C-alpha positions as CSV (number, residue, x, y, z in Angstrom):
1,X,-9.0,-2.4,-0.7
2,X,-10.2,-4.6,-3.6
3,X,-8.2,-5.5,-6.7
4,X,-10.0,-2.9,-8.9
5,X,-9.4,-0.1,-6.4
6,X,-5.7,-1.0,-6.4
7,X,-5.6,-1.1,-10.2
8,X,-7.3,2.3,-10.4
9,X,-4.8,3.7,-7.9
10,X,-1.9,2.5,-10.0
11,X,-3.3,4.0,-13.2
12,X,-3.9,7.3,-11.5
13,X,-0.2,7.2,-10.4
14,X,0.7,7.1,-14.1
15,X,2.0,3.6,-13.9
16,X,1.2,0.5,-15.9
17,X,0.3,-3.0,-14.5
18,X,-1.0,-6.4,-15.5
19,X,-4.3,-7.8,-14.2
20,X,-3.8,-11.6,-14.3
21,X,-6.9,-13.8,-14.1
22,X,-7.4,-17.5,-14.0
23,X,-10.1,-17.9,-16.7
24,X,-10.2,-21.7,-16.7
25,X,-9.1,-24.5,-14.5
26,X,-9.5,-28.3,-14.3
27,X,-8.2,-30.8,-11.7
28,X,-6.5,-29.6,-8.6
29,X,-5.1,-26.0,-8.8
30,X,-4.1,-23.7,-5.9
31,X,-6.8,-21.2,-6.8
32,X,-10.1,-21.4,-8.7
33,X,-11.4,-19.8,-11.9
34,X,-12.0,-16.1,-11.4
35,X,-9.0,-15.5,-9.1
36,X,-7.1,-12.4,-9.9
37,X,-3.8,-10.8,-9.2
38,X,-2.1,-7.5,-10.0
39,X,1.5,-7.5,-11.2
40,X,3.2,-4.1,-11.0
41,X,6.1,-2.8,-13.1
42,X,8.6,-3.8,-10.5
43,X,7.3,-7.4,-10.3
44,X,5.6,-6.9,-6.9
45,X,2.0,-8.2,-6.7
46,X,-1.4,-7.5,-5.1
47,X,-3.4,-10.6,-4.5
48,X,-2.3,-14.1,-5.5
49,X,-3.1,-16.9,-8.0
50,X,-1.9,-19.5,-5.6
51,X,1.9,-19.2,-5.1
52,X,4.6,-21.6,-6.1
53,X,5.7,-22.3,-9.6
54,X,2.3,-21.3,-11.1
55,X,2.5,-17.8,-9.5
56,X,6.2,-17.3,-10.5
57,X,5.4,-18.1,-14.1
58,X,2.4,-15.7,-13.9
59,X,4.7,-12.9,-12.6
60,X,7.3,-13.6,-15.3
61,X,4.6,-13.4,-18.0
62,X,3.2,-10.3,-16.4
63,X,6.5,-8.5,-16.5
64,X,7.0,-9.5,-20.1
65,X,3.6,-8.2,-20.9
66,X,4.4,-4.8,-19.4
67,X,7.6,-4.6,-21.5
68,X,5.9,-5.6,-24.7
69,X,2.6,-3.8,-24.0
70,X,0.7,-6.9,-25.1
71,X,-2.2,-8.8,-23.6
72,X,-2.5,-12.6,-24.0
73,X,-3.5,-15.9,-22.5
74,X,-1.4,-18.8,-21.7
75,X,-1.9,-22.4,-20.5
76,X,-0.5,-23.7,-17.3
77,X,0.0,-27.3,-16.2
78,X,0.8,-28.5,-12.7
79,X,2.2,-32.1,-12.6
80,X,2.0,-34.3,-9.5
81,X,5.4,-32.9,-8.3
82,X,4.2,-29.4,-8.5
83,X,1.0,-30.4,-6.8
84,X,2.8,-32.1,-3.9
85,X,4.8,-28.9,-3.3
86,X,1.5,-27.0,-3.0
87,X,0.1,-29.7,-0.7
88,X,-2.5,-30.8,-3.3
89,X,-3.4,-34.4,-4.0
90,X,-2.9,-34.2,-7.8
91,X,-2.0,-31.8,-10.5
92,X,-4.3,-29.6,-12.6
93,X,-4.4,-27.5,-15.8
94,X,-5.8,-24.1,-16.6
95,X,-5.5,-20.9,-18.5
96,X,-4.5,-17.4,-17.3
97,X,-5.3,-14.1,-18.9
98,X,-2.4,-11.6,-18.8
99,X,-4.3,-8.3,-19.3
100,X,-1.9,-5.3,-19.8
101,X,-3.2,-2.0,-18.4
102,X,-1.6,1.1,-19.9
103,X,-2.2,4.3,-17.9
104,X,-2.1,6.3,-21.2
105,X,-5.2,4.5,-22.4
106,X,-8.2,6.3,-21.0
107,X,-10.4,3.3,-21.6
108,X,-8.4,1.3,-19.0
109,X,-9.0,4.1,-16.5
110,X,-12.7,4.3,-17.3
111,X,-13.2,0.6,-17.0
112,X,-11.5,0.4,-13.7
113,X,-13.6,3.3,-12.4
114,X,-16.8,1.5,-13.5
115,X,-15.6,-1.7,-11.8
116,X,-14.9,0.1,-8.5
117,X,-18.2,1.9,-8.7
118,X,-20.1,-1.3,-9.3
119,X,-18.4,-3.0,-6.3
120,X,-18.9,0.0,-4.0
121,X,-22.6,0.2,-5.0
122,X,-23.0,-3.6,-4.6
123,X,-24.1,-4.0,-8.2
124,X,-23.1,-6.6,-10.7
125,X,-20.9,-5.8,-13.7
126,X,-18.8,-7.6,-16.2
127,X,-15.3,-6.8,-17.7
128,X,-15.0,-8.1,-21.2
129,X,-11.5,-8.4,-22.8
130,X,-11.5,-8.9,-26.6
131,X,-8.2,-10.3,-28.0
132,X,-7.4,-10.5,-31.7
133,X,-4.0,-10.8,-33.4
134,X,-2.1,-9.4,-30.4
135,X,-4.5,-6.4,-29.9
136,X,-6.9,-5.8,-27.1
137,X,-10.2,-4.0,-26.5
138,X,-11.5,-3.6,-23.0
139,X,-15.1,-3.1,-22.2
140,X,-17.3,-2.9,-19.0
141,X,-21.0,-3.7,-19.0
142,X,-23.1,-2.8,-15.9
143,X,-26.2,-4.5,-14.7
144,X,-28.3,-2.4,-17.1
145,X,-26.2,-3.3,-20.1
146,X,-24.6,0.1,-20.3
147,X,-21.2,-0.3,-22.0
148,X,-18.0,1.6,-21.2
149,X,-15.4,1.3,-24.0
150,X,-16.1,0.7,-27.7
151,X,-16.2,-2.6,-29.5
152,X,-15.4,-2.4,-33.2
153,X,-15.7,-6.0,-34.2
154,X,-18.5,-8.1,-35.7
155,X,-22.1,-7.0,-35.8
156,X,-23.2,-10.4,-34.3
157,X,-21.1,-9.7,-31.2
158,X,-22.2,-6.1,-31.0
159,X,-25.8,-7.4,-30.8
160,X,-24.9,-9.9,-28.2
161,X,-23.2,-7.3,-26.0
162,X,-26.0,-4.8,-26.4
163,X,-28.7,-7.4,-25.6
164,X,-27.2,-8.6,-22.4
165,X,-24.0,-10.1,-21.2
166,X,-25.7,-13.4,-20.5
167,X,-25.7,-14.0,-24.2
168,X,-21.9,-14.4,-24.0
169,X,-20.4,-17.4,-22.3
170,X,-19.3,-16.5,-18.8
171,X,-16.0,-18.2,-19.6
172,X,-15.3,-17.0,-23.1
173,X,-16.7,-16.8,-26.6
174,X,-15.0,-16.6,-30.0
175,X,-15.9,-15.5,-33.5
176,X,-14.0,-14.2,-36.5
177,X,-10.7,-15.0,-34.7
178,X,-11.7,-12.8,-31.8
179,X,-11.4,-14.2,-28.3
180,X,-14.0,-12.8,-25.8
181,X,-13.1,-13.3,-22.1
182,X,-15.9,-12.3,-19.7
183,X,-15.1,-11.7,-16.0
184,X,-17.7,-11.0,-13.4
185,X,-17.1,-8.0,-11.2
186,X,-18.9,-8.1,-7.9
187,X,-18.5,-7.2,-4.2
188,X,-16.5,-9.4,-2.0
189,X,-19.0,-8.9,0.8
190,X,-20.0,-6.3,3.4
191,X,-19.3,-7.2,7.0
192,X,-21.4,-5.3,9.5
193,X,-19.5,-5.7,12.8
194,X,-21.6,-4.9,15.9
195,X,-19.4,-3.9,18.8
196,X,-16.1,-2.0,18.6
197,X,-14.1,-3.9,21.3
198,X,-10.8,-5.6,21.0
199,X,-12.0,-8.7,19.1
200,X,-13.9,-6.4,16.6
201,X,-10.7,-4.3,16.1
202,X,-8.6,-7.3,15.1
203,X,-11.5,-8.9,13.1
204,X,-11.9,-5.7,11.0
205,X,-8.2,-5.6,10.2
206,X,-8.1,-9.2,9.0
207,X,-11.3,-8.8,7.0
208,X,-9.9,-5.8,5.2
209,X,-6.9,-7.8,4.1
210,X,-9.3,-10.4,2.5
211,X,-11.3,-7.7,0.7
212,X,-14.4,-7.5,2.8
213,X,-15.9,-4.1,3.2
214,X,-16.2,-3.5,6.9
215,X,-18.8,-1.4,8.7
216,X,-18.3,-1.0,12.5
217,X,-21.3,-0.1,14.6
218,X,-21.4,0.8,18.3
219,X,-23.0,3.4,20.6
220,X,-19.6,4.4,21.9
221,X,-17.5,6.8,19.9
222,X,-14.7,6.2,22.3
223,X,-14.3,2.8,20.8
224,X,-15.9,3.1,17.3
225,X,-13.6,5.7,15.6
226,X,-11.2,6.0,12.7
227,X,-8.2,5.7,14.9
228,X,-9.1,2.2,16.0
229,X,-10.7,1.2,12.6
230,X,-8.8,3.2,9.9
231,X,-10.2,1.2,7.0
232,X,-13.8,0.7,8.2
233,X,-16.9,2.8,7.8
234,X,-18.0,3.9,11.3
235,X,-21.6,4.1,12.4
236,X,-22.4,5.5,15.8
237,X,-25.8,4.3,17.0
238,X,-27.9,6.1,19.5
239,X,-28.6,2.7,21.0
240,X,-28.2,-0.9,20.2
241,X,-31.9,-1.4,20.9
242,X,-33.1,0.7,17.9
243,X,-30.9,-0.1,14.9
244,X,-33.0,0.8,12.0
245,X,-32.5,0.2,8.2
246,X,-28.9,-0.3,7.2
247,X,-29.5,-1.6,3.7
248,X,-28.8,-5.2,4.5
249,X,-29.0,-7.5,1.5
250,X,-27.9,-10.9,0.3
251,X,-24.3,-9.7,0.1
252,X,-24.3,-8.8,3.8
253,X,-22.5,-10.6,6.7
254,X,-23.6,-9.6,10.2
255,X,-21.1,-10.2,13.0
256,X,-22.5,-9.7,16.5
257,X,-19.5,-9.1,18.8
258,X,-21.0,-6.7,21.4
259,X,-20.1,-6.1,25.0
260,X,-22.9,-8.0,26.6
261,X,-25.7,-10.6,26.5
262,X,-28.6,-8.0,26.3
263,X,-26.9,-6.2,23.4
264,X,-26.3,-9.5,21.6
265,X,-30.0,-10.3,22.0
266,X,-31.1,-6.9,20.6
267,X,-28.9,-7.1,17.6
268,X,-29.8,-10.7,16.8
269,X,-33.5,-10.0,17.1
270,X,-33.0,-7.3,14.5
271,X,-30.6,-9.3,12.3
272,X,-33.1,-12.3,12.0
273,X,-35.6,-9.9,10.4
274,X,-33.2,-9.1,7.6
275,X,-32.2,-11.1,4.5
276,X,-28.5,-11.1,5.4
277,X,-26.5,-13.9,3.8
278,X,-24.6,-14.6,7.0
279,X,-25.3,-14.0,10.7
280,X,-22.7,-14.9,13.4
281,X,-22.7,-14.3,17.1
282,X,-19.9,-14.6,19.7
283,X,-20.5,-16.1,23.1
284,X,-20.4,-19.1,25.3
285,X,-22.8,-22.0,24.8
286,X,-24.7,-20.9,28.0
287,X,-25.1,-17.3,26.8
288,X,-26.2,-18.5,23.3
289,X,-28.8,-20.8,24.8
290,X,-30.2,-18.1,27.0
291,X,-30.4,-15.7,24.0
292,X,-32.1,-18.4,21.8
293,X,-34.7,-19.1,24.5
294,X,-35.6,-15.5,24.8
295,X,-35.9,-15.2,21.0
296,X,-38.2,-18.2,20.9
297,X,-40.5,-16.5,23.4
298,X,-40.6,-13.6,20.9
299,X,-41.9,-15.9,18.2
300,X,-38.7,-16.9,16.3
301,X,-38.6,-20.5,15.1
302,X,-35.9,-23.1,15.2
303,X,-35.6,-22.6,11.5
304,X,-34.9,-18.9,12.1
305,X,-32.2,-19.7,14.7
306,X,-30.6,-22.2,12.4
307,X,-29.5,-19.3,10.3
308,X,-27.1,-18.2,13.1
309,X,-23.5,-19.3,13.3
310,X,-23.0,-19.4,17.1
311,X,-20.5,-19.4,18.5
312,X,-19.1,-17.5,15.6
313,X,-16.0,-18.7,13.8
314,X,-14.4,-22.0,12.8
315,X,-13.2,-24.3,15.6
316,X,-9.8,-23.2,16.8
317,X,-8.2,-23.2,20.3
318,X,-8.5,-19.4,20.1
319,X,-8.1,-17.3,23.2
320,X,-6.7,-13.9,22.4
321,X,-8.6,-11.3,20.4
322,X,-6.3,-11.8,17.4
323,X,-6.8,-15.6,17.5
324,X,-10.6,-15.2,17.8
325,X,-10.5,-12.8,14.8
326,X,-8.6,-15.4,12.7
327,X,-11.3,-17.9,13.6
328,X,-14.1,-15.5,12.5
329,X,-12.3,-14.6,9.3
330,X,-11.8,-18.3,8.5
331,X,-15.6,-18.9,8.7
332,X,-16.4,-15.9,6.5
333,X,-13.9,-17.1,3.9
334,X,-15.6,-20.5,3.9
335,X,-19.1,-19.0,3.7
336,X,-18.2,-16.5,1.0
337,X,-16.7,-19.3,-1.1
338,X,-19.8,-21.4,-0.6
339,X,-21.9,-18.4,-1.8
340,X,-19.7,-18.0,-4.9
341,X,-20.0,-21.7,-5.8
342,X,-23.8,-21.5,-5.6
343,X,-23.8,-18.5,-8.0
344,X,-21.7,-20.4,-10.5
345,X,-24.1,-23.4,-10.7
């Protein structure tokens, strides 16, 4: 479940919450710009802005926002002592948006629905928060510049919004004492997990926690089912030799964790013909070498094979399915972060 799905669920339960977002950061901070966290009425949270003193302050401000029904921004500063407690080299500064979401306001519900829709359809969108004199307007713009919510401010900003969100600073813009805060809404990644064995089961569970959408594919319904993978989409293939079109795009992560060498070869042969952002394959160095040699005979180049992360996962002394899953999740976290950094350039 992603943060917007949780926010929508809370609003539909007729409860208020705060969506806290790091909208600016410099130096060394626990989490980067764009990180979000939900603060519920009872002070419990969904997500994190980095823990420690910074997160405690954020929760305190969030609870205060729910009590006063006000949205605002505030600056934070982590000195060297704060940094050392968070195992950072030095301190940092930044700004956090405390965005109060009232379930009685239909715009909040509509914006959250549009955000969830954009993510589920793997489309880009932008949430725009307008602050002026303690009052807030909330907008959502989709990838075709359709707007949810109504902006009642200056004509200049109306023109900017209607002509494309890129005309606003991705950080913030300001005019006539209005503060515009623009936050990109996007998918956290689709993980296509080929194979429904023990490692896949543990991997899907961890990836769900870190907000990947998981799709489990196998030719055995005995293994690929909702009982074993309650939070994943299940696809039962007739065979792992004929996979077909799965809508793979630049937001897709392909994980090849099948039950045998031949199946790995078939899936990798198919995966290399897609434009997936990430391809990873489990296996020993010997098995990987054999698979690569066969693919080269099929016409794949060294450049093609360099796309593959094999053996899959970051280097850990992992032996159990759970430990291997942690290794795989670690690599996907790194690769997703690398992708996000490239998009911000």
